[in-house]
N, C-alpha and C positions, 0 to 999 in steps of 0.2 A: 472608615474615612467615607468621607460624603463625595456625594456626584455635582457636575455643574451641566448645563447643558448648553448645548451652541446648535444655533439654527439663521439658516439663510432664507431670504425670502426671493420671490420671483415673482414678478408683476404682472401680466399681461393687461394692456391698456387698448380698449378701442377707440382708435381717434375720431374726432366728431367732424371730419371734412365731410362734404357733398357727394364726393365720388370717391369708389374704391383704388385703391393706390396703385394697380397696375393698367386699370381700365376703366372706360367713364360711366361704367355703370352705378346706378346711384347707392347711395350706402347709409340706408335707413333699416329701423328697427320695424319688425310689426308686419311687414307687406306678405301678401299669399307667398305660401310656398314656390320658388322654383320662378319666380318672378322679377327679380333684379337678377339677372346672370347674361352673359353673353362668353362669344367663341374662348376669349381670354382666360375669365375667371373659373369656366367649365374644362379648359385645358384642352380644345378643341386642338387638334393638329394642323401646324401651321401658326397658330394664332401668336401675335407676337406683343410683349407687355411694354407699357411706356410710364414710366416713374412719376408719381403725382408728385409734382412740387410742392403743395402745400403740406403734404405728409413729412418732407424734410423740414420746412417751415419750422412744423409741429416737433419734429424732433430737435430741432439746435433749440427750443425754445424751452423744453424740460430741461434739454442737459445745460445749459446754461444757468437755470435757475437752481440745481441741483449741484453747481460747481463741477461740471466735469471738462474735461479736456475733449475738444473738438477735433473729430482726423482732418486734414488738409486734403486726404483724398479717404471715400468710403466704396465699398463694392457689396457685390451678392452676392449668395450662393445657392446652392438647390441643397437643402436637406431632404433626404429620398427616403421615404419608407411607402408601404402599404395600408391603407387603408381605405374603408368604404367612404367617408366624409372628404377626401383628398383625391380629386379627380385626374390629377395629374399624376398621381404617384409621387409628387415631390412636394414641397414648399418652397418660396423663395424668402430667404431668411438671409442676416448677416454671421459668419462666424471669423474668418479672417482678419476683417477691419472694418470692426463696429464703428458706427456714427461718433457713439460717446463712451468716453470710458473714466475711471478714476474721479467721482464726485463723491458727495456725502450729502449726511442728512442729519439734523438736530433733532434730538427728541429730549424729552424732560425726564427723567426718573427719579426713583427715592432716594438717590444717592446725588442728584443733580444733573447737568447736562449730559448729554452723551453722543458721540457722532460715529452712525452708522455708514459704514463706507460703501458704496455703490461701484460694482466693479464693472459692470458698463450698461449702455441702452442700447438696443439694437430694433431697428426695422424687421418687420416680416407680416406677411398678409395672413389673414385667418383662414381656418379650413372652413367647411361646410357643419351641417348640423344633422346627429342620426335621429329621428324620431321614431323609438321604440312603440308599438300598437299596444295598447294597455292588453287586449282579451286575445289578439289575434299572434301568430308565431312569424311575424317578420316586423320588417324596420323601412322606415322611409326616409329617404335624404332632403331634406333643402338645402340648396345649393348657394341661396341669399348671400350668407356671411363667407362666402368663399372671396379671396381676394378686399375682404374687409382693412382695412391697416390697423395693425397693431406695433406699440412699442413694448418691448419686453427688458424689462429692467430689474436688474440683478444684483442684488447687495450679496457685500461679502459676509460672512458667516460671523458675524459680529454681535446677535441677539441673542440675551443670557436668558431671557424669560417671556413667559406669554405676555405681560403687559409692556414688554418696550417691543414686541412685535407689533400690538394693539397700536402702539404709539407710534411707531415707525410708520404703519399704513396707513392711518388719519392723519398725520402731517403731510404722508405724500399725497394723500387724495383731496387734501386741501391747496395743495400747489397746483396740483393739476388741475382742478375747478378755475381757481384764479386767474392760472394761464389762458384757459377757454381750450383747451388741447380736446377734451374729453369731456363725457357728462358724468360718468365714472358711477353709472348704475350698477350696480351687480346682480340686482333683481332680474337686470336685461343682459348680464354678461358683460358688460362694457368695461371692467374690472373683476379680474380674475385673479385668485392667487392660487401659489403652489410653495410649499414648503419643503425645507431640507432639514431634518431634523438627526442630529446626534447628542452622545454624551457623552463624558469623559470625568474619571476621577478629579477632586478638587486636587487645583496646580497643575495638574495634567497639560502638557502642549501639543498632544495627541489626541483628540477625541477618534470616538468608535466609526465604522462606518454608519455612512448617512441613510436615513429613509429617506425618500420622498412622497409627499403626502399631496393628493390633488383633490378637485372638484371641491372647493371651501367657498361656499358661497355668503359668508358674512364675518364681519371682523371677529364678533365674538363665539363664531364657530374657529377663527384660526386660534384662539385663545383656549378652547375646548381642544382643538386638535394638538396643539402643542403639547401642552401637560399629559395625555394621553399616551400619547407615543413617547414622552420622556420618560414615563412611568414603566410603557412596558420595555422601553430598551433595556433600564436598570433591572427591571425583573430577571430579565434574558439573560443578562451578565453575572447579576451574583448569582445565578442559580449555575454558572458556570458554561451558559451557553455563548453562541457567537451570534451577532446581528447580520442578517441577510441584507445584500442589497437588495434594495425593490422597489416598488412604486406601489401605493398603498389607494384608492380610494377613500375619501372622508365622510362617512356614513354619519351624520348628525344627527339623525334621528335616535338612531341608537347609540350614539358618543364611542364609536371604535373606528378605526381604519380597518380597510379589506383590500386584501393582497389582489394586487391587478397583474403583475408580472415580476419575474424577476430582472435585475441589471447584470451584465457584466462590467466588467472593470472597463474594458476597451470601450470607447464612444460606442453607441446605438449607431447612428447613423453614416450613412454615405455621401458625405459632403463632396460638391463639386463647384468650381466657379460657375455663376451663371451666364451661359452664352450670350444670350439675348440683351443683357443690360450693361453698358462701358460704366468703369470706374466713372464714379461723381467725386469734380474737384470742389471743394467749399473754398472760398477764397475768404481772407483775411476782411474783405468790403462786407461780404454778405454775415458773419460771425457778428462784427460791430452792430451793425443795421438791427439785426435781430436782439442784439444786447439793449440796446436803445429804446425799444419798441417795445420791452418785456414790462409787464404792470406792476403796481407795489403787490407784492407777497404778503400772505397772512402774517408772517412774523415780524414783517415790518411795518405792519398795519397795528399789529398789538400795540407796538414798542410806543407807535407813535399817538396812538389813543390816550395810552397812559400819561405819556411825558406832554402833550401838550393840552389836555382836553381835561385830565385828573381821572381818569374812568378806571375802575380796579382792573387787575387783572383776569380775574374771575367774568368779569363783564367784558371786557377786550377780548377774550376767548369765544364767549359764546356768539358775538357779532359778526367776531371772521370764521362762524363755522362755514358760510357758505359766501358767493360772489353777491346773492341776493340780499342776504340780511345785513352784510356788509354797505351795500350799494343805498339799500333804505335808511340805514343810519346816518350813512354821511350825506344822503338829503334831508333827512329829518334837522339834522345837528348844523347843518346850515342854514334853515329857515327858521330855528327857535333861539331863543338867548342864550340857552344853559344848554351843552352838549351833554352835560350830565346827565339831565332829567329826560333828555333823548334816549340815553343810554337806559338809564332805569328803566324806560316803558318798553322799550325794545326786546332787551336781553331779557327782562322780567316776562311783561305781561304778552308778546309778540310772541319771545319763543315758547313762552308755557301753552298758550291757544296754539299754537302750531303743532307741537306733542301732542295736546286733546283731540284735534280735529285732523289728525297724521295730515297735515299739509306740509307737502313736499314744498322745499325752498322755491324750486324754477315755478311753483304754481303761488306763491307768496305777491299777493293785490291788496296790498295795503296802501293807502294815502298818505304821502310822506307830509304834504300841507296839513293835513286835518292831527295828525300824529303829531306836528312842530307847535299848532294850534293849542292843541291837547297840553302838551308840556309844558307850555307858557302860561296856562290855566294855571297848573300846578305851582310853578315857580315863582309865581306871582300872589297864591295863597288865595284864588279865586274859589277854588275846590281842595279839599284834602285828597290825602293819596287813596285812600278807600273809595272815595268818588271817581278818582283816575281811573283805577282798573275797572272797575265797573264802565265808563265812557269808553275805554280803552278796547274793550270786550264788543262794543256797538260797534264801532269804527272797524275793528277786525270781523264781525259777522255781517255785520246790515251797512257798513261806508257810511255809518251817521256822523253828519255835523256838530261837533263837539260844543260850540257855542247855543245852538240851536235845542242839542239834549238837554245840554244842561239848564238851560231856562224854563223849556217845558217840562223838567221834571222837579224842578225848585230843588236842585243840588247844589246851588252855589252855597260857599262856606258861609257859616254865622259866626259872624265875627262883631256882632252887635253887644258890647261890656254888658251893657242892661240884660240883655237876652240870656246869655251865657250864665249872668250872676243868678240869676231868677231857677234857673235850670240847677246850678250849683248848690244854692239855700235846699231846694225843693229835695236833690239827692241827701244832703246835709239832714234833712229831719227823717227820710225814709229809713235811712241807714243808721242807724246812733251806734248801733254795735260794730260798725266797719270805723265809726269815728273815734268809738273808742279805743278800739286796739291802734288805730295809728298813734292817738296821742298819750297811747303806752307803747309806744315805741314800734311797732310793727309796722315797718316800713311797705310791706305788701300791700297794707291795707288801702294805701296810698292809690295803686294802682288800679284796685278793684274799683274805687270810687271814681277816679277820671273813666274807667270803661261805663259805669253807672251814669255819669253826663255827658258821655258822647252816646249813650242808648237814648238818653233822654232826649237830645238832640237830631235823632235819626242819623247818628255819624256824621253829620256836617259841619258838626262844630270844629273851629278853631284849636287845635292842640295845644299851640302854645299859650293861647289865651284860658282856655280851661285850666292847665296847668299852674298859671297863675292866680287866676280869682280862686282855685280850692286851697293854695299853699294862703293866699292872703288870711281866709275865713278859717281853717283851721288851724294856722298859726296863730294869728292874730286875736 
């Protein structure tokens, strides 16, 4: 009998607020250690927390976008445990009354669409960061991250394989980026993933004991971690062993999970209501205002692009990969005659150049007016697509003016019938074998002859005119 995997995902998202969740210290990445701290976030005796309203707004945005029920009253708890990066020896979180519950996120699978249920979203504060010295036997602590606002988004165990886990995380990241609640930079720790993985016999209702995997720093690493852990558990069970309830650190360099600690069945942390923060009441007016202010989300954009602009599904997915790419496309589409030509340029050339140059979406600086002018030049037939690719790259890299660049480099399309006919006749005289092959029924020879004519015209020939003249002279 075969096995199946059951997995749930816990995502910690650092929110893009200007200040921390319970104090006025700056919420910024990369500062000198222990410079953005105060008595509140370092847990000094007598210091009292004050809730940042923007954190609640961001939590409501995320919850509503993910179809969650919003709690009319939400409260905070102290999660007590000792660790060197936790100066108060407790973390302010939410256990009994989380702000959002019972949401879902739709993903695409090989079998079609699937709903991944979201159990809850809750607010909590981040901890500090341990900095292990590479050669000396000591560890330093940077408390800048203490009190940085987090959303913890906890899914139900609805994920059946690595591809579903990656699709869920990619869709969730897209939504959070378009909401503007986080920059979701995994390399900076603003989006962190923990997995709970178990396996069960095909058709069984009860999975085995789950194992938690931590320290996963990329979506592809999530896929590797899930596959490895599921295979490990199957091997243990088939050998007659039992799965231990434990937490493992994922070592991506060596493609394996390393045991950190065992877990008891009972709750490991001692929770108590946070006495310094009152219950927060969230009325209908507040929820309705946040709902009205939600931006158009990626899935909605994809549907609109395809329905209203005739753009392919694949292009629509590329264009909605980031808010910056979507904004560039919409600005360009509004300025040019044919939105599909704008989509072709941005989803094709701009996306390719971003990958080649390792340009992050937030660093994308391409002039929409120049791209629109280029799209119109291609759409009107003034230049062909080969030239369009060259000009798009010059706009991306050097911010050239497309009209000026085409004129200075003589790249306008050759559409004079006499010039094209002369080039075709020259190629037919030189390529007698291919001409004979075509007339003997080898259709592929025609494509070769087209390529030779285009080469003769330095890639600037009007493709439709080249095809027409070739057919006339060959078939006539």
